[in-house]
C-alpha angles and dihedrals in degrees: 000000000000112000122227113249107250120214092222097172092052092046091050090052090047091054093051094044092048092051094049099030084216131096090205095055090042089053090052091052093048095041093237134108124274087242090058090051090051091049092051092049093049091048090050091049090051091049096047096037093229137103111246104183138027126199113228134173087263093053137259117356132189118237120231090251092057093044091051092063102039099088092052091043093054092044088053093052089051089053090050089054091049090051092051092049090050092052091047093050090088089053092059090049119116094220118104126192111194146156127220140160104275094225092054091044092055097041102041120350102056092063091053092049089049090054090050091050091049088057091042106035095183092061118118126189131202116190104206103177151325140275100315101037112141115242096217098043093048095035090231126188091200142341137211117224136175100234142131093241139356092254111198092352129083113249153146129221111247094208139351117286107257136149139183138191111247142175137174117258109277094011118150120258092256125133122237112204129201134168107275094027120127092261088066094055114094114231096018130119091253096053113125097010110159107239125215089201131021120198134178104234145022092254092058090047091051092050091050092050092048088048090058097248096132144286134310142172108245138171109278091232090066098051107027094099093046091051091050092050094045096246088120134028122220108233096184143027116276109262133195120249135193093230123070139150112289128190103221139177140162114266097263093053092041090059094055113117093229093052091047089051092052093046091049090050094049092044092051091048090051091056094050 
């Protein structure tokens, strides 16, 4: 059955004006001008084909036609509010479904999520995929991606973009190449380097470096702990990069209260 188009703005103005019996006080409640209230009421009267208010010496007065519909109108607005609260219930949930590169998750992100859960004990996480997981197919709340910008998504960088050349102690002087490494950047010092091993992702490059297969330039977030513990040796100065790990989400997910809470936590931790 085709539903009748409802003039919701006009009905909302009618409800406010009927409660106050004043266009001026209704305008104050709705944060508009009294003239705008009058325009909405006249447009609604034209649409419905009835007069809704009369002006009398005592002030504004509802007509019988307007009074006849008010109870149902207000009941309807209450149902609308219930519907909105029901749809927002998932936003207040403490369950997160997300995707992230597994190497970054293990080296950096998991510790931050653990700290968030310690501060919010009811939180539950479900890691549903890696770097290229589709938001819609996996029903993600957010994703972490190694990119230069969030593109069409909303997002925040989780840390500054930095990288460093590393190798395990005693590893051969053999280059390990991965998409996004300096050898893939035109016009850079690493362009055209002959690789002893080519891999398809940062995690594979990290595993190869830790396994002693050679050297590679990797995001600092992935190797900082290994450098501190002596598992890897820094072979270069740390340099800034355009790409870094971003927490990203489409606008509807980004507006969720739970996602905002997580972003605020991670952003505050980044400043400390």
